[in-house]
N, C-alpha and C positions, 0 to 999 in steps of 0.2 A: 453920731453913729457908729454901731458896734463896729470894732476893725474886722474888714470883710474876709480876712483870712486867719480869722477865729469859728468860721462858722461852718458845721459839717457839709456834705453834699445836699442832704435834706434839706436843711438850712439855706443853703445857697439856690436849691433848685425855688423853694417856698418863697424865698423873698424875691428873687427874680419874677415870680409869676405872680406876687402880689404888687410888682412895681414899687418896691423899697429900693430899689438900685438896679443899673443896668449892667447887662454882661457886660461891656468896655469897661465900666468903674470897677466891676469886681476883677475883670481881667489885669484892670493896670496897677490893683493892689498887687497882683500874686506878681506879675513881673518885676516892681519894686522891691517885694519881699526876696525874690530870688536874686537881686541885684546885691541883696545884704549877705547872701550867705554863701557866697563861692569859695572860702574854706569847707565846705561840706563837700564840694567837689559831685554833687549829684547830678548834674547834667553833662552830657557830653557835646550837644547841639543845643542852645537857647534857639526860640523863633520867636522872637517879641514882635517882629512885623507881621509873620504870618496870625499869631494870635490877636493882635487890634484888628487886622483884616476879616479875622474869623468872627470876632466877638461884635464887631460893627454888622455882619450879616446875618448874625443872629438877632441883634436887636431889632434889625430891621425886617426879620421873618415875623418876629415877637410883635411887631407894630403891625402887621396884615394877619395875624391871629394863627401864625403858622408856626406851632410851636411842639419840640420833640419833646424826648421823657429826660434829656439831659441838655434842655436849651439853655443856652450861654454859659454852661458850668467848666470853666479852665481845668483842664487834666494834663498829667505828666505821662510821657508814652515811653516805655521799656525799649531802649536802642536796639530791639531784637527783633520788631515789628518794622515792615517795609513799608515808608510813608512815601507816597507820591512826589518825586522832585525834592525831597527833604533829605539831606546825608543819613544814611543808615550804615552803621559801621559793628554793630555785634561786639563792640568793644575789641576789635582786633586789628590790626595794622593789614592785614591783607587786603581788608576793604574798603582802604583809603580812597575817597573820592567816590563810593558808590550813591548815587542819588537816582532810586528806584524808578522805573517809569510808572509803575503801579501801585495800588494802594493795598497792605492785609485786609482780610475781610471783618477781623476784628476792630481795626482802626476804622473800615468804611462803616462799619455799624455804628460806631461811636458817633462819627460826624452826621451821619443822616439822623442821630437822635439830637445834634444840635450843639453837641461839646465842643470846646476851644482847646486845639492843641499849644500847650506852653512851651513844648519843647522835648526832646529826646533823652532819656535819662542813664545814666551810667549801670553797668552790669559786669560780672566776671565774664571775660573773653569766650564768644560762643555758648554763654550760661553754663561755663565749667568753673565751678567754685562755688564755694562755702563763705566767703568773707568781703568780695568784692575786690581781693590783692590782687585778681589776674587780670586788671583791665588793663589794656595799651596806654590808655589815657590817664591812668594813676588811679589809685582806690578812693573809694566814696567813703566818707567819713560818718561813722555812726554820731545824731546829735547828742546822744547820751555820753554821760563819763561820770565815772564815780567822784564824790565830792574830792576835792583835794588832789585828785590824780592829773596830771598833765598829757599822759598817753593818749593818743588815739586812739577809740575803740572802733572796731569793724561792725559795720551794720547786717552781715549777714550777706550770704548770697544764694544763687546768682545776680537776683534781683535787689541789690543794694544799694543803687541809685533811688530805685522807686519808694523803698521803703525809707530811707533818708527824707527824701523831699517829702512823703506825706508826713511823717513825725515831726519836722521842722516846720510844717504848714507853710512851705513854698508853693505845692500843689493843692489843689480838694482832694483829690484822689489820683491813682496813678492804676498804669498796668502792668501786670507782671507775668511771667511763663515760670512754670515748674515742672521740673523733670524727675527729681528726687525728694523736693522740698524747697525749691528756690522761692516758693512765694512765703511758705508757712514760718521756714527757719527765719529769716529777714526780718516778717513781722513779728513775731518774738523777740527778735533783739534789738528792735525800734519801739515797741510797746505800743502797736496797730493792730489791725485787724486784715488778713489775709486768708483767701479762700480759694483753692484749688478746686475747679468743679471737677464732674464726672469726666474721663477722658473720652472724647466727641460731643461733649458739648458745646466747648466753641473750636470756629473752625481754626486751623492750623496754617489754611492758607497763606502766604505772605509773611509769615513768620519763620526769621534765620533759623533751620533744621539743626537741632544736637540729636537729641536720640528719637526718632520718629514714634516709635510705639508708646512713649511716654512724656513728649512733650504736650504741656497743655495752658493755653491763657488762664488768667483770672484777674479778678479785682483785688488791689489793695485799698485800703480807704483807714479812715479814724474810724468809724464805728459799724457794727453789724449791719445796720440799717444802712448805710452808707453802701457797702458792698453789696447788700442785695440790690438796690437800687442801679448799681451798676453793672452789674453780671448780667440783670434783664436786657442792658444793650447790646451787651458784648456778644452773647450767645445766639443760637438758632443754624438751622442746617444749611449747610454750604454744599453745593454740588462740584465745587470745586476741588473739594478735599475730600477724599473717598473714606477717611474715617469721620468723616463727619457724620453724627447720627440723625436721622430725622424723625424728631420727638419735639414734643408740644413745649416750647417755654413757658413756666410758670410764672406766675405773680411773684416770686422771691420776698418782697416785701410784705406781703399778706401773711406770710408766716409769721411775722413776729406780730401778729395780732394774738396768736395760740400759746398757751402757756405748755409746761412739759408735765402736767400731774398726770399719772399712769403710764408714763414714757418708760422702758426700763433700759438704764444706760451700763454696758459693759467696761469692764474693768479687766484688763488682759493682763495675768501676771506674768507675762513674757517680757512685759515694760520695764519690771523693774532689776535694770543691769546694773552689774558690778560696777563700781565706784562711782554711782550715780550721787552727786551730791546731796546731802540731809535736805536741805531747802526746795529741791526741787521735788523729793518722796513730799514734803511736807505742803507744797503749793498743790499737789496732786491731789493730796488728802481734804484739801481745804476745797478742791473743784468737788469732790462726790459728796461733802457737805452740802455745798452751795445747792448743788441739783438735787439732793435728798428733802433741804428744805423747801425747795419748789415744788415739790410732789412728784419726784423721779423715782422711781425704783432702781437702786444699785446691786449690780448682778455681776460676781466673780465670772471671768471667763479664758478660756485657753484660746491662744493662737500659735501653736506649737513649732510651726515652721518660720517664725517671727527671724531666730537667729542665723538664718540663710539669707534674709532679703538684703540686706547689706552686700557681703560678698556678691550676692547673683547681680545686684546690680550693677557693681562695677566690674562685669563681664559685658551684660547686655547693652549698656549706654556706650562703654567705648566701642564697642564693635559696631552699634549704629553708627556712631558719631565719625567712626573711620571711614567709615561707607560714606556718610552725607560730606564731608569734607574733602575728599578726594575730586569734587568740581572746582574747589578753589587752586587753579594751576597758574595764574597769572595770564590767562589767554584769553577769558571772556570777560574779566571787568576786574575792579580793585587793582593791587599792587602786581606790578613784574619787576623781576630783576634778570636784567639781561644777563644769559650764560655763554659760553663756547657752542652750546647746540641746543638742540629743545629739550634734550633730556637735562643737560645743566641748567638750561634755564627754569624747567620744572623745580628742579633742589634747592637750586638759590632762593627764588620767590618762595616756596613752603617753608625753608629754615630761615627766613628774615621774617614772613608774615606770619607766622604763627609763634605765639609764646610759648612758655616752659611747659605748662599744664597742660595745654591743648596738645603739643608734641608727644606728653607722656599717655594722655589717653588714646590719641593715633595709633601710636604703637601699641598700646596694650589691646586695642581693639583688631589692629592688623592681625596680632597674633594668636588673638582666640580664634579668627576666622579662617585661619591658616589651614592647608589642607594638613590634615595628621592628628589637627587638634582642635576641628570644628566639633566634633561631636563629643571630645572630652568636656570642652568647655561649653561653647554657646548654645549645643543642644541640650546638654545637660543643665546649662542656667534657666533656658525655657520651661522644662521640666519643672523643677523646683519653682519658678514663677507659679505655674499652675497649680503647686501644693500650697503655694503662699493665698491665690485665690481661694482657693477649697476651704482652707481656716477661716475665712471671712465671710464666704456663704453660709457657711455651719455657723458660725456667731451670729448671723443675723436673723437667722432662724430663731434664735433665743433673745436677742434684744434690738431695740431701734437703733440705739447709736452706740459709739463708743468713746470713751475718754482717756487720753493720757498726756503727758507732758509734751510740748511740741520740742524742745531741744532739751540735751543731757546737761546745759550747762547755760551760763547767762553769756553776753557778747566778751570777747576778749580782745586784748590790745592787738594794735595791727603787729606784725612780726611774730610774734609768739606762738604760732604754729605754722608758720609757712616752711621750715624746714622739715617738717613732718608730716607728709601728706596722709599717712593712715591716721594721725589724730585729726586730722582737718575733716576725712572723710567720717569721722566718726559723730559729725556734728549732725547728719542727717538718718543716723540711727532709728528715730522713732517716727521719721516722714516717708522714708522710702517703701516701708510694706505696701502704705495705700498707693503709692505711686506703681508698684508694681503691678498691682490688683486693678488698676484704672479706676480707683473710688474716689469720691469728693472727701476734701476736706478744708477744715478752718481752722486756724490760730486764733486765739481770743487774749487779750492781754488781761493779767489776773492781778499781777503784784509786781514788786521788786524784789530786787535778791538783798542779801544782807549789804551790799556796798552800792546799794541806791539803782541797780541795773534793772529793765524790764524782764519779765518773766511772763510766758505765754501757754495756754493749754491748748491740746489740740482735740477736738470733735470730728469723728468719722463716721459716715452713713451709707446707705447702701447705693448702689450705681443709679444716677440720676433720681435720687430723692432727696435734692438739696433743699427742699421743702423743711425737711425733719432736721438737715443740717443746721440751717438758720435760726431754727425754731429753739434747738439747744443752745445756739452760741446765743442767742439773743437772752436767752432766760441766765446763762451764766454770764454773760455783760452784766446784766442788771443787777444780779446779786455780787458781784464782785465791786461796782463802784469805781472802776478803775477810772481815772481821771489826772491821773499824773503827767507832766510835760517835763522836756528838759528845759535847764536853762539856755537861753539865746547867748550861749558865748562866742559865737561866730557873730553875733551883731557887734563892731566896734565904736 
């Protein structure tokens, strides 16, 4: 029998449907694979007993003819999603021991579709980071590294554990969240597909909040088809989330039956940033050529306010984070560090409970929201955000989708950028603009760097037009023929 961990989500789904294997068999294969991959530190909590219990229940449902869209498929869950009765940490010390009494809507949707949970995956603390080095539980490790280089490379962030787990084949697919690129950037760093849907497409209920006007859940998978299948089950209107949009959820997988002949693909001039490595520019040109060969028309476009997106993001996101994280004071749940009085308890709890990056962003956010500075920073940032959205609206009047690099560089070694926050923030320079505009985006692996590290290209489409997003992503994937895999150095 084929190694069950080599199957894509679509292949696993179809094999389960045909009775080639059971959910228990594929789940146990993944539990065994997880046991060999602990050097990757992809999981914060493994839940093998729960996985076996869910797999047995799935097999029982199948015997009765009751099957969902993901019936029996084992998944990993980013530890930012609340899971009823299962430790949920957001990779932060301050949520020590938190077992939510409720389920997030996205994970509830996945379980209702028949999926099985293998455990909770590592991330940057409260999703704040671009390398997964900010986790209280230690950094997740990229399964990829240049040949002959013994350093550990970052899987990107914040969904680094999800990316590492999918890339190393220790989960079929995983959930991620994307605030400024936290699905797309780690997908590019690890050679997998990551999709951030339109803001409002997936419910945020039960997802630990970072920046509420930007956070959005999405799938991370090994193929575009897998991501399309998974998003269909994750998405949908939720009355518990006031920003959830009551829009029909299409069959995203059906988009892959269409080609891209006649579509216009925009190439924004402003994404050619100073200092971008030559190999990133060459990859982008190859992507243009692939889509042109597939029948699309390449159209130069301009997004003139792109250069303001990153600094604007680092005003809006910390401002919302400082407000959201005010609830963690040691009184209701999680860590409590006793002090001499109530105020001292608050201060000690937050000082010990939050890591350096979270404290940095809370201070930035508190500053830009403070009296006397609100208009100068936060209000001005929101006005610029409107201009960024307007750029995209005008561009989508001329083109059907936009093609850009996902990241300005390949993955880098642990510790290489930790002392330079600005350099770290620049990792998101290509992903942040779409987040500010609430648009869907996907990263597709297209090739390897000169050092043998994965590189991805990003596709953007109009709001709630994920069908075009998947259509273009599928064509790019097919033309690229990317089938590289990391060597299993972690298996001794």
